[in-house]
C-alpha positions as CSV (number, residue, x, y, z in Angstrom):
1,M,12.1,25.3,-163.5
2,I,12.1,23.7,-160.0
3,D,14.5,25.3,-157.4
4,I,15.9,22.2,-155.7
5,N,17.5,24.2,-152.9
6,S,14.3,26.0,-152.1
7,L,12.4,22.7,-152.1
8,V,14.9,21.1,-149.8
9,D,14.8,24.1,-147.4
10,S,11.0,23.9,-147.4
11,V,11.0,20.3,-146.4
12,M,13.7,20.8,-143.8
13,N,11.8,23.7,-142.3
14,S,8.6,21.7,-142.1
15,Q,10.4,18.9,-140.4
16,D,12.0,21.4,-137.9
17,E,8.6,22.9,-137.2
18,K,7.1,19.4,-136.6
19,Q,9.9,18.5,-134.2
20,K,9.6,21.9,-132.5
21,R,5.8,21.3,-131.9
22,K,6.6,17.9,-130.6
23,I,9.1,19.2,-128.1
24,E,6.6,22.0,-127.0
25,N,3.9,19.4,-126.4
26,I,6.3,17.3,-124.3
27,H,7.2,20.4,-122.2
28,K,3.5,21.3,-121.7
29,R,2.6,17.7,-120.6
30,Y,5.6,17.6,-118.3
31,E,4.6,20.9,-116.6
32,W,1.0,19.7,-116.2
33,L,2.2,16.5,-114.6
34,Q,4.4,18.3,-112.1
35,S,1.6,20.7,-111.3
36,Y,-0.8,17.8,-110.8
37,S,1.7,16.0,-108.6
38,K,2.2,19.0,-106.4
39,E,-1.6,19.6,-106.0
40,H,-2.1,15.9,-105.1
41,N,0.9,15.6,-102.8
42,V,2.9,13.2,-105.0
43,T,6.0,15.3,-105.5
44,N,8.4,12.8,-104.0
45,V,9.2,11.6,-107.6
46,E,9.5,13.4,-110.9
47,R,6.9,12.3,-113.5
48,I,7.8,12.4,-117.2
49,E,5.3,11.1,-119.7
50,V,6.6,9.3,-122.8
51,K,4.4,9.3,-125.9
52,P,4.3,5.8,-127.4
53,T,4.8,4.8,-131.0
54,V,2.1,3.0,-133.0
55,V,3.4,-0.2,-134.6
56,T,1.4,-2.0,-137.3
57,T,1.9,-5.8,-137.6
58,T,0.4,-7.7,-140.5
59,Y,-0.8,-11.3,-139.9
60,T,-1.7,-13.8,-142.6
61,T,-4.3,-16.5,-142.1
62,E,-5.9,-19.2,-144.3
63,H,-9.6,-19.6,-144.7
64,K,-11.8,-22.0,-146.7
65,K,-13.5,-20.6,-149.8
66,M,-17.1,-21.5,-150.0
67,W,-19.7,-21.3,-152.8
68,K,-23.1,-20.7,-151.5
69,C,-25.8,-22.6,-153.4
70,G,-29.2,-21.2,-152.5
71,K,-29.9,-20.3,-148.9
72,S,-28.6,-23.5,-147.2
73,K,-26.1,-25.5,-149.1
74,S,-22.4,-24.5,-149.5
75,I,-19.6,-26.1,-151.4
76,E,-16.0,-25.9,-150.4
77,C,-13.8,-24.6,-153.2
78,G,-10.2,-24.3,-152.0
79,I,-8.3,-22.0,-149.6
80,E,-7.8,-18.3,-149.7
81,T,-5.2,-16.2,-147.8
82,R,-6.3,-13.1,-145.9
83,E,-4.2,-10.4,-144.3
84,H,-5.1,-8.7,-141.0
85,E,-3.4,-5.5,-139.7
86,V,-3.1,-5.1,-135.9
87,K,-2.0,-1.8,-134.4
88,E,-0.4,-1.6,-131.0
89,R,1.2,1.1,-128.9
90,V,4.8,0.5,-127.8
91,V,7.3,2.6,-125.9
92,T,10.7,2.4,-127.7
93,D,14.1,3.5,-126.5
94,E,14.0,6.2,-129.1
95,D,10.7,7.5,-127.6
96,I,12.3,7.7,-124.1
97,I,15.5,9.3,-125.3
98,T,13.6,12.0,-127.3
99,T,11.5,12.8,-124.2
100,L,14.5,12.8,-121.8
101,K,16.5,15.1,-124.1
102,T,13.6,17.5,-124.1
103,I,13.2,17.7,-120.3
104,H,16.8,16.8,-119.2
105,P,19.2,17.1,-122.1
106,D,22.2,16.4,-119.8
107,H,20.7,13.1,-118.6
108,V,21.1,11.1,-121.8
109,D,23.2,11.0,-125.0
110,N,22.2,8.1,-127.3
111,S,21.6,4.9,-125.3
112,L,19.7,3.3,-122.5
113,Y,20.7,0.2,-120.5
114,W,18.0,-1.9,-119.0
115,F,18.2,-3.9,-115.8
116,D,17.3,-7.5,-116.0
117,N,13.9,-7.1,-114.3
118,G,11.4,-7.1,-117.1
119,N,12.1,-3.7,-118.7
120,Y,11.3,-1.7,-115.6
121,L,14.5,0.0,-114.4
122,F,17.1,1.5,-116.8
123,T,20.1,3.7,-116.7
124,T,21.2,6.2,-119.4
125,D,24.6,6.5,-120.9
126,K,24.9,9.6,-118.6
127,D,24.6,7.4,-115.5
128,Q,21.0,8.6,-114.7
129,V,18.6,5.9,-113.3
130,Y,15.0,5.9,-114.3
131,N,12.0,3.5,-114.0
132,L,9.3,3.0,-116.6
133,R,5.8,2.5,-115.3
134,R,4.1,1.1,-118.4
135,I,2.3,-2.0,-117.1
136,P,-1.2,-1.5,-115.5
137,R,-2.4,-3.4,-112.5
138,P,-3.5,-7.1,-113.2
139,L,-7.1,-7.5,-114.3
140,T,-9.6,-9.0,-111.8
141,N,-11.1,-12.4,-112.6
142,E,-14.4,-10.6,-113.3
143,E,-12.8,-8.1,-115.7
144,Q,-10.9,-10.8,-117.5
145,L,-14.1,-12.9,-117.9
146,E,-15.9,-9.9,-119.3
147,I,-13.2,-9.2,-121.8
148,N,-13.0,-12.9,-122.8
149,N,-16.8,-12.9,-123.4
150,I,-16.6,-9.7,-125.5
151,V,-13.8,-11.1,-127.6
152,K,-15.6,-14.4,-128.1
153,D,-18.8,-12.5,-129.2
154,I,-16.8,-10.5,-131.7
155,E,-15.1,-13.5,-133.1
156,E,-18.4,-15.4,-133.5
157,K,-20.1,-12.4,-135.2
158,K,-17.0,-12.0,-137.5
159,A,-17.4,-15.6,-138.6
160,E,-21.1,-14.9,-139.4
161,I,-20.6,-11.7,-141.4
162,E,-17.5,-12.8,-143.4
163,P,-19.5,-14.8,-146.0
164,L,-22.0,-11.9,-146.2
165,L,-19.1,-9.4,-146.9
166,H,-17.6,-11.8,-149.5
167,E,-20.9,-12.0,-151.3
168,A,-21.2,-8.2,-151.2
169,R,-17.8,-7.9,-152.9
170,L,-19.0,-10.3,-155.7
171,L,-22.3,-8.4,-156.2
172,Q,-20.5,-5.0,-156.1
173,A,-18.2,-6.2,-158.9
174,Y,-21.2,-7.6,-160.8
175,I,-23.2,-4.4,-160.9
176,I,-20.2,-2.2,-162.0
177,P,-20.4,-1.7,-165.8
178,S,-18.0,-4.0,-167.6
179,E,-16.0,-1.2,-169.1
180,K,-15.3,0.3,-165.7
181,R,-14.3,-2.9,-163.9
182,T,-10.7,-3.6,-162.8
183,K,-9.3,-6.9,-163.8
184,E,-10.0,-8.3,-160.3
185,Q,-13.6,-7.0,-160.5
186,H,-14.0,-8.5,-164.0
187,D,-12.8,-11.9,-162.7
188,M,-15.1,-11.8,-159.7
189,A,-18.1,-10.8,-161.8
190,N,-17.6,-13.6,-164.2
191,S,-16.6,-16.3,-161.7
192,G,-18.6,-19.4,-161.2
193,E,-19.0,-18.3,-157.6
194,C,-20.8,-15.1,-158.7
195,V,-23.0,-17.1,-161.1
196,M,-24.1,-19.5,-158.3
197,L,-24.8,-16.6,-156.0
198,L,-27.1,-14.9,-158.6
199,L,-28.9,-18.2,-159.2
200,G,-29.4,-18.5,-155.5
201,M,-31.0,-15.0,-155.5
202,S,-33.4,-15.9,-158.3
203,K,-36.4,-16.1,-156.0
204,E,-35.6,-12.7,-154.6
205,F,-35.5,-11.3,-158.1
206,E,-38.8,-12.9,-159.0
207,K,-40.5,-11.6,-155.8
208,E,-39.3,-8.1,-156.5
209,R,-40.4,-8.4,-160.1
210,R,-44.0,-9.2,-159.0
211,S,-44.1,-6.1,-156.8
212,K,-45.5,-4.1,-159.8
213,G,-43.2,-1.2,-159.1
214,Y,-41.5,-1.4,-162.5
215,I,-42.2,0.5,-165.7
216,L,-41.4,-1.2,-169.0
217,G,-38.6,0.7,-170.7
218,E,-36.7,0.2,-174.0
219,D,-34.4,-2.5,-172.6
220,F,-35.4,-3.4,-169.0
221,D,-38.1,-2.9,-166.5
222,R,-37.1,-0.2,-164.2
223,N,-38.6,1.3,-161.0
224,I,-39.1,5.0,-160.4
225,Y,-35.4,5.3,-159.4
226,G,-34.3,3.9,-162.7
227,E,-33.1,0.6,-161.2
228,T,-33.7,-2.8,-162.7
229,V,-35.0,-5.7,-160.5
230,E,-31.4,-7.1,-160.1
231,E,-30.0,-3.7,-159.2
232,T,-32.7,-3.1,-156.6
233,V,-32.2,-6.5,-154.9
234,I,-28.4,-6.3,-155.0
235,R,-28.4,-2.8,-153.6
236,R,-30.4,-4.0,-150.6
237,R,-27.9,-6.9,-150.1
238,L,-25.0,-4.3,-150.2
239,I,-26.8,-2.1,-147.6
240,D,-27.4,-5.1,-145.3
241,A,-23.7,-6.1,-145.6
242,S,-22.6,-2.5,-144.9
243,V,-24.8,-2.3,-141.8
244,A,-23.6,-5.7,-140.5
245,N,-20.0,-4.6,-141.0
246,K,-20.5,-1.3,-139.1
247,E,-22.3,-3.1,-136.2
248,H,-19.5,-5.6,-136.0
């Protein structure tokens, strides 16, 4: 029998411990900042660090679906929707209030009021004025150009590897035993797109078959690792796709 009260107490205690550790970390960081300021002669202002919150935003984009026939020709076959998650660090009012209550509990109650100057100066509901330094210096032209070039390079490489990764997902579904496939994997493995992909790989299969590294078994020719010709070639494709993805 489950003791509900004990379970609730356990959860509450764990939350209390988590909050306690958070407050302790804020205190430690505050003390370090004040010590650093004193050593470097910047004690004219008090420095309080606010830990930001990580916010995840999901974006949806549309892409053309392509069937690859052989190594050169591709056929457009509709539109597919893809979701991309982007994480960013933001400083919320709740983050600031939590930190201020830890360092100066008498400086804030529940609210902040921002001056109309781009979220820089604010006052608390206890009439204490603070400023938030959260915007770094502007980038130089050279720095911005370097970043733009890096982003452009990443986007170009992403466009190159997306078809490779899509093919890898089809091949991965194909080599999974039919009784172990999910419905999605079953649909992918039996799709016309997968059939066309395998037809386009026929020369690779034939080249591998001629390598004479296969021993005739009861049902299939297998190499010393127990792999069929198809499994060997497909495994290489999957490794290539994995490496390209990691590099990107």
